[in-house]
N, C-alpha and C positions, 0 to 999 in steps of 0.2 A: 863682464867686460863692457857690455853696453851701458850698464848703470854708471860705471866709472867715467865713460866717455861723456855721458850726459852731464855729470857733475862738473867736469872740466869746462865744457862749453858754457854752462851757466856761470861758473866762477869767472871766466874770462870776460863775459859780458858785464858782470857786476864790477870788475876791476877797471874797465874802461869808461864807466858811466860817471857823470858829475853829480856830487851830492850837494853842491851849493845851490842848485835850482830848487825853488819851492814847488810843491805839487804832490801828487799821490806817490806814495812809496812804491818801489817795485814789488814789495811783498803783497800789497793790496791788489796791484795789477795781476800778479800771478795767481792770487786767490780767485779773481774773477775769471781768469783763463781756465783754471781747473773746473770752475762751475760750468763754464760754457762747454767744456769737453764732456762732462758728465751728462749734459742735457743739450745736445746740439740742436734738437728739433724745437726748442723753445723759442728760438730767435725768429722763426718763420711761422709757426703754428699759432692759431688763435687761442689754443689752450695753453700758451706759454706761461710758465710760472716765473715771474720776474724775480731777479735776485734781490734779496732783502739784506742790506748791509748790517742792519742792527741785529738781526737774528744770528748772523754768522759771528759777530763780535760777542754776542752774549754767551754762545756755547763753545767758542773756539779758545784755545790757549794763546792765540796771537793778539789778544786785546792789549797787551802791554808793550807791543812792538813800537808804538810812537815814542815812548820814553827812551828806548834804546836808540832810536833814530836821532833824537835830540842830542844825546850824549856823544854819538859818533860825529855829528856835525861840529860840535864844539871841539873835538879832537882834531878834526880835519883842518879847521881854520886856524887853530892855535899852533899846531906843531908840525903838520905835514910839510909846509914850505921850507922850514929850516932844517928838519931832520928827515932822514930817509929810512923810516921804519917799515920797510916792505914786508918784513916777517909778521909784524903786528897787523898790518892791513890785511894780509892774507888770512891770518887767523880770524879776524873779525868777519871777513866775508864767509869763511867756512861756518862760523857760528850762525850767521844769518841764514846760510843755506840749510842748517839743521832745522831752524824754526820754519823755514819755507816748506820743506818736505813734510814735517810733522803737521803743520797747519793745513796744508793742502789735503793731506790724507784724512784728517779728522773732519774738517769742514766739508769736503766733498762727500765723505761717507754719510755724514749726518744729513746733508741736503738731499742726497739720493734716497735715504731711508724715509725722510719726512715726505718727500714727493711721492714715493711709492705708497705710503700709508694713506695719503690724501686721495690718491687715485683709487686705492682699494676700497675706501669708504664710499666713493662716488659710484662704484659699480654695484649692481644689484646682486643679491645672494643667489648664486647659481646652484646651490646644493640640492634644491628641489627639482632640478632638471637633469639629474644624473641619468634618469630613465631614457633620455634621448640617446645616450651612448649605448650601443648594443651590449648585451650581457657578455658576449664572447670576448669583448675587450678586457673585461675584468678577469676573465678566466684564461688569459693568454699563457700565464705561467704554467697552467695545467697541460697545455698543448704544445708549448715551445720549450725546448731544452736550452736554457740560457747558458749553462755551463759549456755545452758543446759549441754554442755560438761564440762564447768568449775565447775558446781555444782556437777557433778559426780566424779571429782577428789578428792583425800584424802585431809584432812585439814593439818594445820601446825604441829600439834602434831604428826600425823602419819608420816609426812615427817621428823621430827626431829629424829625419831627412825632410819631412814635410813641413817643419817649422820655418818661419821667415828668418831672414838674415838680420840679426839684431844690430850688427855694425852699421848697416845702411839706415836702420831706424835711428841710431844715435846721431848720424850725420844730419838726418832730416830735422832733428830737434833744434838745430841752429837756426832754422827758418823761423823759429818762434821768437828769436831775439828782437825782431822788429816790433813784435807785439808788446814788449816791455818798455819800449822807448816812449817818451811823452809825445802826445799828439798822434799816436798811431791809430789805425782804423779800429783796432780792438777796443781802445779806450773810448773812442767816439761811439761805438756800438753799445758799450756798457752804459755810457751816460744816457744814450737814447732809451735804453732799457729801463734805467732808473726813473726817467721822466715819465714813461708810459705805464708805470706800475699801477698808479692809482686808477687810470682809465681801464686797464685790463682787469683789475679787481672788481670794478663796478660792472663791467661787461660780463664777467664770470657769474655774478649773482643772477643776472637776467637769463643767462643761457643754461644754467644748471638744470632747470625744470624741463626745458626743451630737450636738453641732451638726454635726460633720464627717460622722457617720453619716447624719444627716438630710439634709445637702446631697448626699451621695452617692446616697441613695435618691431624692431629688427629681431629681437629674441623670439617674439611670437611667430613671426614669419619663418624663422629658422626651425622652431618647434613643429609648425605645420608642415614644413618641407620634409623634415625627418620623419614626421608621422606618415606622410604619404609614401615616403620611401619604404618605411617599415611595413606599411600595409601592402605595398606592391610586392615586397619580398615575401611577406607571409602568404599572399595569394599564390605566388609562384611555388613556394614551399608546399602549400596546400595541394596544388595540382600535381606536383611531383610525388607527394606522399600518396595521393589518390591513385596515381598510376602504379606505384609500387604495391599498394594494397590490392589493386585489381589483378596484378600479375600473381601475387600470392594466392588470391582468391581463385584464380583459374588453375592453380596447381603447377605453375611453371617451375617453381623451385622444388616441387615435390617434397614438401615438409608440412607438418601439422602445426598450425599456429595455436599457441596457448591462449587461454582466455585472458582478456585484458584485466588490469588491476581493478578498474572501476566495475567491470562485470562481476568479478569475484566478490567485491565489496557489496554490490547490489544484491547478490544472492544471499549474503549474510543478513542484510536488512530485511529481505523478504521472509526469511525463516523467523527472524526475531519478531516480525509483525504478527505472526501466528502463535508466538510462544507465550504461555501464561506463566508469568514470573511468580510461581508459588513458593520459591525459596529465596526471596528477597534479592534476586539477581535481575536488576532492571536493565533496560536497553539504554546504555549511555554512549552508544556509538554515534559519531558525528554525522549530521546531514544538514543541508541548508533548508531552513524552514522559512517559507515566503509568507509573510503576513501583511495585512493592510486593510484599510477601510474598503467597503464595497465601492466598486468603480474607481478605485485609485490607480489602476493600471498594472496590477500584479500580473495578469495574464499576458499583457503586451510585453512586459519586461522579460517574462519567461520565454515568450516566442522569439524575442530578439536574441536571447542567449542561445536558444535551440535553433535559431535561424530558419524557422518554419512556422506557419500559422496553423498550429495543431489543436488549439482549444476552441470549444464552442463559444460563440459571441452573441451578445444581446445588449440592447440599449436600455440601461437602467434595471434590467432584470437579473436576478441572482442566477448565474450560470454555473459556478463552482459549488456543487452540492455535496461533495465528499472530497477528502484529501486525495491528491494525485501525486504519486511518487514518480518523478521523471529522472531517469538515469541517462546522463549524457556521456557518450564515448566516441572515440574516433573510429572511423571505418571507411571503406572505399566508396560506399554508396550512401546517400542521404535517405535513410529509411527509418521507420518506426514500427515497433511490434509490442504486443502485450505479453505479460509474463505467462499467461495461461493459453496463449494462442500461437500458432505457427505462421499466421499470415503476416506478410510484410507489406507495409504501406509505403509506396514510393513518394517521398515528400517533394519531389521535383514535378509531380503531376498533380494538376488541380483536382481531378476526379478522385484520386487517392486521398488527397487532403480533406476533401468534403466527406469521404467515407470514414476517415479517421475521426473527424470532429463529430460525425453522427454516432459512431460507435462509442466514443467517450461519453456523449450525452446519454445514450441508452444505458450504459453501465452505471452512470451516476443515478439515473432514475430507478434502476432495478435495485440498487443498494439502499435506497431510501425506503424505509418501512412505511406501511399505511398509517396516515395520520401525522407524519413527520415531514419536515422540509429538508433537513440535511442528515447526513449519515457519517459515522466515524469509520466506516469500512474504506480501506485504502485501495485505490486503483493503481496498479504498477505498470508503467510504460517505459520502454527503452527506446532512446533516440540515438542513432548512429549517423556519423557523417564526417567528411574530411574537415579538419580544422576546428572541431568542437572541443571546448574545454571540458575535461573529465571531472564530473562532480555528480552528486545526488541531491536533487531539489525536491521539496514537498510543497505543493501548492495547496494552501488551506482556503476554506470558504471565507469570503470577505466579512470583516467585523461590521455589524450593523448597530445603530443606536436605538431604533424602534422597530417593532414588529408590524408590518403592513398587512393589508388584507390578502388572504390567500396563503399566509404562512401559519405554521403551527405556533401555538402560544409560547412554547419553550424554545423557539428557534434561536433567539439571542443568547440564552444561557447555554444551549448546546454548542453554538459556535465558540463561545468563550471557553467552555470546558475542553473542546477539541484543541483549540489554540494553546491553552495552558498545558495540556498533556504533552504536546510536542516541544514547547519552549522550556518546560521544566528540565529537560535533558541538559545537564551542565555542559555538554560538549556540542550541543546543537548551535549552529550559526544562524542567527536571526537576521533575515533580510527584510527590513522594515520599509514598506513602500508607502510613500506619502504623496498625495496629489498636490503639486505646487501651485495649481491654478485656483485653489480654494483657500479660505482662511485657515490658518494653522490651528486656531482655537477650536475648530470643529472636528479635529482629529480625535478618534477614540483609541486607535491602535497604539499610539505613542504612550499613553498611560499604562496600557497592558504590557507593553514591552519593557517599560521602565520598572514595572513590578517584578518581571521575570529576570531582568538583567540590569539591576540598578547602577552598576559601575560601567556598563557598556563595553565589557571586555570581549564580548562575542556578538555584538550587534553591528550591522552595516546599514546605514541610513541612506535611502535612495529617494531623491526628489524627482518625480515625473512631471511631464507636461510643462517643462521649464519655458518653452516657447510661448505658451499661453500666459504663464506667470510674468514674463518680461513685458508682454504687451499690456496686460490688464492691471498689474500692480502699480499703484501711483508712486510708492516709495521704492526706489531701486535697491536700497539697502536691506529691504525686507527679505529678499532671497538670500543675501549673505547671512542674515541673522538665522534664517531657517537652516542653511547649510552648516553654520557654526553651532547649531543647537541651542541658540539663545532664546528661541520662542517655545521650546519644549522642555519638560522636566527630565527628559531622557539624555543619556550619554551614549556615544557610539564609538566603535573602533575606527570607522571611516565614514566619510560623507561623499555622496556622488549625486550628480545631476544628469538626467538623461532625457531624451526626446524620443517618444515611441510612435511618431507619425503625426499626421494632420487630422486624425479623427475619422478617417475613411477606412472602413473595414476591408475594402478591396485592395488596399495598398500592398505592394510586395515588400519583402524584407530588404531587398536591394535599394528600392526607392526610399524606404525609411532611413536606411543608413546614409544615403546621399543627402537627404534632407537634414539629418542630424548633424552631419559633418559641416554642411554649408551654414547651418544656423550657428553653431559654436564658433565657426571661423569668423563670422561677422558680428557675433554677439558682444555686447558691452561687458558681459560677465567675465570674459577672459581678458579683454582689453584693459579693464579697470582693476584687474587682479582680484575680483571678488571670488573667482574660482581659479584653481590651478589646472593645468592641462591634464594632469593624471586623474582629475576628479570628474571628468566629463566623458560622455559617450558610453553606450552599453558594452562596447568592446573592452574598454578599460575596466568597467564594472565586472564583466565576466572573468577577466584575468585576475582581478583582486579577489573575487569570491573563490575562484578555483585555488589560488595560492593559500588563502586562509583555510579553505576546506581541507586541503592535503596536509597543511601544517597541523591542524587539529587532529586529523586522522593519525599522523605519525606520533603525536604526543599521547594519544589515549588508547590506541588499538591494543597495545600489549597489556595494558592494565585490564582491559576488558577480557582479553584472552585468559589472563590469570584468574579473574573472577569466575569465569565459566569453568575453568579447570577445577577450582575448589567446589563449585556446585556439582560437577559431575562426580567427584569423589563422594560427596554426601549422598547423592542419589543412589550410587552403586552400593554403598554401605547399607542403606535402608533396604534395598532390594534383597541383598544377601541375608539380612536378618529376618525379613518377613516372608520371603518366597524363595527359600534355598533350593527347592527341587523343581522349580518352574523356569522355563525359558522366558527371556525378556521379549515379549511380543507386544508391539504397539497396536494401536487401534486398527490400522489397516491390515496388519498381519493377523490379528484376531478375527477380523471380518473375513479374510480369505479362508481361515481355518473353519469358521462357522459356515461359510458358503459351501465348502466341500462336504461338511457333515449334512447339511440340509439337502444337497443334491443326492447324496447317498441314501438318505431316508426317502426321498421321492422315488428313487429307483427301486427301493424295497417294496413299493406298492405293486410293481409288476411281478413280484415274486409271490404274492398272495395266491393261494391255490384256488381254482375255480369252485371247488366244493365249499370252501369258506365263504367266498363271495355270495354264492347262491343261497346258502343257509341264512346268512345275515340279511340278504335282500328279501327272501321269502318271509322270514319271521317279522321283519320290520314292516313290510307291506301289509301283511295280515293284521298287525296291530293297528295300522292306520285305517284299514277298510272294514274291519270286523263289525264295528258298530253300525256302519251303513248297511252291511249285508244283513245283520240280524234285525235291525229296526225297520229298514226301508224295503227290504226284499223278502226275507223269510217270514216275518210276522204278518205282513199284509197277505202274502200268498197262503199262509196256513189257515186263514179265515175261510178259504174256499171249501165248499161242501163236497167237491169231487176232484179227482186227479187232473181232469182236463182243464178245469178252471185254475188249479194250482200251477200247472205247467205254463199255461198262457200268461198268467200274472208274472211268473218268474222270468219268462222270456222277454216280456215287455220291460220289466224293471232292469234286467241285465243289459238290454240294448241301450236304454237311456243312460245307464251308468257308464257303459263303455264309450259312448259317443261324447260325453261331457266331462266326466271326472276321472275315470280310472287311469287313462294314459298319463295325464298330468300328475296325478298323485303318485304314479309309479316312478316317473322321472324325478319328482321331488325326493322320493325315498332313496333312489339311487344316488342322487347328488349329496344328500345328507349322509348316506353311508360312506361315500368317498371322502367327505370331510372328516367324518369320525375316524376312519382308518388313517387318513393323513395326519390328523391331530394326534392320534395314538403313537404313530412313529416319530412325530416331531417332539412330543413331550415325554416320551418314554425314557426313563433314567437307566443308564447303562452301567450301573454299579459304580465302582471307583473312578472309572474313566469319565463319568458325567461331569461336565463343567457348567455350573449354573450361571456363569457369566454370559452364556449365549441364550438364556431363556427368553429374555425380552426381545431379542432379535428374531428368534424363531417364531415367537408368537406374532410379531408384526409381519413377518414374511408370510406366515400362514393366513392371517386375516386379509392381507392385501392380495394374495394369490386367489383366495376364495372369492374375494370381491370382484376380481377381474374375470374369473372363469364363468363362462356361460355354456350351458349344455347345448348340444347340437339340436337345432330346431327340427330337423327332419326325423330325428329319433322318435319323437312323439307320434308322428303320423304313421310310421312303420309299426310302432308298438300297438297302436290302436287296431290296425288290421289283424295283427297276430292275436290279440286278446279277444277280438270279436269272433274270429274263427274258432278259437279254443273253447269259448263259452257256448257255442252252438253245438258242440259235440256232446252227446248224451250216452254214448256207448261205452260201458265198462267192460273191458275185455276179459278179465279174470277175477277170481275170488280174492286174490291178494289186493287188488285195487279196491275191491268192495270193502274188505276189512280195513284198509287204510282210510277210506272215506268215512266209515263208521267211527273209527278211532278219532279222526280229525273232528267229526261232528260231536262226538261225546266230549272231547276235551274242550271244545268251544262252548258247548252248552253248560258244562260244569263250571267253567270259568265265569260265564255270564251269570249263572245261578248264584255263585259265590258273591259276585259283586252286587247282585240284587238284594240278597239277604243282608249284606253289610249296609246297604242303603236303608232297608226297612228297619234294621236295628238302630240306626242313627235317628230315624224318624220317631220311633215309639219308645226308645230308651232301653235300658237293660231289662232282661227278663228277671223272674223271681230268684233264679239261682245266683245270678251276679249281684242282685240286690242284697241277698242274705250273706253271701260269701265275701263280697268286697265292700259292703255297706254303701251301696250306691242308691240313688233315688232318681225319680223321673220329674221332669219339669211339667208345668201345667199344660203346655202345648203338646209335650210327649204323651201325657195322659189322654188328651183329646184325640191325638192321632191313634193311640192304642185302641181306644173305644171304637173309633171309625174303622180301623183295620179288622177288629173282631166282627163288626157288623157286616163288613164286605166279605169276609171269609165265610160267614153263614150263607150269604147270597150265592157264593161260588159252589159251596157244598150242595146247595139245592139244585144248581144247574152247572154241571162241570163243563158243558159245551157252550158256556156263555160267550157272547161276542167280546171283542176286545174293548169295546166302548160301552159306557153306561148310558142308558136312555134318561131323559129328563124326569120321567115319573119315578124311575128307580133312584135317582138322586134325591127326589123329594121324600121317598119312602125312607131311605136311610137317614135323612136329616130329622124326620119326625120321630123315628125310633130313638135316635140319640137324644132328642129334646125330651122324650118321655123319660129318659134316664137322667135328665137334668144336665145334659151336655149340649151346649150351644156350639154349632159347627157351621162353617161357611161352605157353600157348594163347591167352590174351587178347591178347598182342602180335601173334600170327598173325592173329587176327580183325580187329584194328584196322588192320593193314597191308593186309589183304585188302580192307577197305572202300575205301580210297583207290586201290588198284590196280584194283579192279573199276570204280570210278567213272570213272577215266581211260579204261579200256577201253570203257566204255559211252558216254562222251561222244564219243570218237573214232568209234565206230561210228555214233552218232546224227548226227554231222557228215557222215560219208560218205553216210549215208542222206538227209540234207537236200540234199546236192548232187544226188543222183539225182532228188529230187522237184521240182527247179526246173522240169522240163518235165512235171510230173504234173498240171497243171491240166486237161488234156484228159481224162485218165483219171478225175479227180475228178468232172467233169461227167457221166461215164458210170458213176459210182459204182464205179469200178475193176473193171468187168466185163471179163472176158477179158484180165486183166492181172495179172501177178505183183507189180506195184508197188502197195504200200499206203502212203498218206501220211496216216494218221490223226493222227500226231503233229503234222503241219503244221496240220491243222484244229484241234487242241487249242490250239496257240499263237495261231492266228487268233482263236479264241474268247477267250483270255486278253487278247490285244491289244485287241480290240474292247471287252471289259469295262473295261479300263483307260481307254480313250478316253471311253467314256460316263460312267464314274464320275468322271473328272476334270472333264468338262463339268458334271455335276450338282453337284459340290462347288464349282466356280467360281461357279455361279449362286447357291448358298447363301452363299458368301463375299461376293460383290458386292451381293447383294440384302438380306442380313440381318446377317451376322456382322460385317462392317466397320462398319456403323452402330451395332451394339450395342457393339463395341469402342470406337468414338468416344464413345459415351455413357459408358462406363466410365471413359475417360480424363478426360472432363470432371468426373465425380464425384470422381475421385481428385484432380484439380487443385483442386477446390473444398474438399475435405477438407484438403489440404495448405495451402491459403491461410488456413484458420482455425486451423491448428496452427503456432503461432509456433516452438515447439521444433523441429518438423520442418524449417521453413525455415532456422532457424539451423544445423541439422545438415547440410542439403543444399547450402546456398549459403554457402560458406566462402571464406576467403582474405583476404589483406591488403587487397586492393582493396575487398571488400565491407565489411569492418570499418571502413575509413577513410571510406567513403561513409556508413555508418551513424552514425559519430561526427559527421561534418560535419552531417548532417541534424538530429540531436538537439541539437547545440550551437547551431545556428542557431535552431532552434525555441525552445530555452530562452532564448537571448539576446533574441529578439524578444518573447517573452511577458514576460520580466523588464522589458524597456524599456517595454512597454505598461503593466505593473503599476506601475512607478515613476512614469510620467506620470500615471496615474489617482490614485496616492497623493499626488502633489504637488497635483493639482487638488482632491482632497478636503481636504487640509490648508489 
């Protein structure tokens, strides 16, 4: 209805107008009106786009309208005064109305489209600033049910009531009639617009640059405004989450919190760091590897991400001497703790921060072996706190170009090998740190990174110290070239610029953040669009690294789980084929089993019978002291001419022996006996149950325990008193003891005589029987000794009571007799031969005397009165025998009551020390079976933890 009304009004205005007057056609006027309706703000704004008549005629279908106008004028003047063709006039007006509507629609639409395209080209590309809009705006469809909302909206009938009255709009169109008449205000405005077109065009060229600069500045301020709003919201969210986590930590909700995803993932990495990939299953799980030149700011970047000054610092000195794995996770309190320690360091307290830095430095120095500068051993550190981005970072030693004084010669190569080992992981994210304040050509790490990741698919480039770079670099475009990677051969997934402080080590994290924000807010790098807003600040860097890390984790973790599943199957199959009847015991379980066996064997020492101890001790002690008794006590005393002198000599010799040597020798014998019995139990094979895999461990435990064991010092003093009192007793109480003493003396003398004859045989060579039977001969020296022996035996036969030593004249006589036989002999050889010959003669004489004393107990009781038989030597051997028995008994009591228990304690301490020393266990428990069990255990543990992590990851997603 309203369209029909509008058409009637326009037709009436056209019918009443005069076509005889020259000027602009009403169609042209209407076209200008339509343009002014579409762009009403152009008439007053400085950005007005003036109407261009030629452009409209070029693209509009109304360009032939002047021809029709001429034809109509001819008809009007020729026929209209004489004929009244009102029907024809009405039809012509309607045809003109058709072109009017069509031209207005096409021309106005094209003008609007062209104006829109020009404005669109003038505006900057805002696609890079989508991050300003919070993420929840894009996720509204997940949280808002639009179908339910559409149902709640009013229907079409209700909306129709809200539409305007189109009848009144049709009436208001009549007011436009004045606009179509010549000389109207609209025509004047359009003419003014046409005249000012050229001036506006020239002004526009001048103002475009200013307008763009103004828009960029407004956009930058808007970004910073939203950035501050986001930071404030994040800070509030951080405080709220901290309160919630603190309530959960206090047990208000009475529920057990599960391990976070990042903690579960970090445990997997810790196990993998100790895993020896013997079955070609390498560690390809993602982690963020932080590499850079020495003093490039790696540590500062990590501290900004961890929001705490946790690493040791030094000016120009190498501080990072081993890889440090830092696991960042969210928690109610800002704390740090090591993997192998339960102590928590409060990162909000300066004393705890200093203690943490000191502990990290101590661990680094301990991990470095003697003669080295860096170590490949990883230090694992967990940092928790509200608002921390969850990820795992590995800080590597800084890459150096030359080896300076104080460093090991292989330091440079070692650092390169460590860095390559971490970056070779195809799923590792390389965080390449470059000092922006130095020349890019001096960088070493960029070449290394480009070798490991030539396409830059997993590398994030970080330019540090940008504030110094902006002040010192003469060419401002140099920073942009660095960020864009034009000065390096490497490619990167993303480029970032950060400021990590003013170079003062005492700066706090908050002050550094404020300085960084203030710098970039006023920096030309953002104002001149060298850098984009999302490429600056460590906060944006941590967000980008965390997103990249978790994306890589989600893409690769399931593949790694499948690889370890296949490895587990291979290991289990190998175990079943090689050890079908044995349990799968890893190194720690085998150590516990061996520990129990060793402790059982130590306890077995206490079950040894006293008789066994005393027999062993007495026998061993006599073997040690028999030579001293025969050579230094019995032989010198036997040279006495009467019993008084014999007994006096014996008492003096025994006293000296007891004071100086005997107690110490007895303790040595007891300690050696304990060692032998302990070794016997440790090395005794128990038939089929014996497992030779424990032999090296038992041997090491035995040696270390014996090394640590020390006999009680007081035992020697008490033993000395007992031995002295025993040797002073000469009273043999009964015939049985007398016979035992004679038997002991006889056995001793016979043993010594046998040894002496063996020595003489070696000196003089085989006798005639052996020479004839075994075809043996004598050497020249043996012939000389044999002649000397014969000559000395003649001397003894002449004087059986000869003294133990030859006089000088007797030596000369023997030598001359031998020279008369043509045998040249040295006096020392004569004396040496005499010692053995006289020793044999003495022992034989003593044995014959011992046989005579078998019936001498009766004379002993009468103190050998009225008897030529004197058996003082039998009494001496009885005293020695009794001393041995009492000493053995005393030592046995010390063994069973004290020393065995102390040895057992030492064994336990050694086992505890070995249990804490992983390297010692690896060294002592070796073999294919142990290694296979170790691999099985670790692969199972890794697979189980990976599966649990994947399940938790899916639940969170």
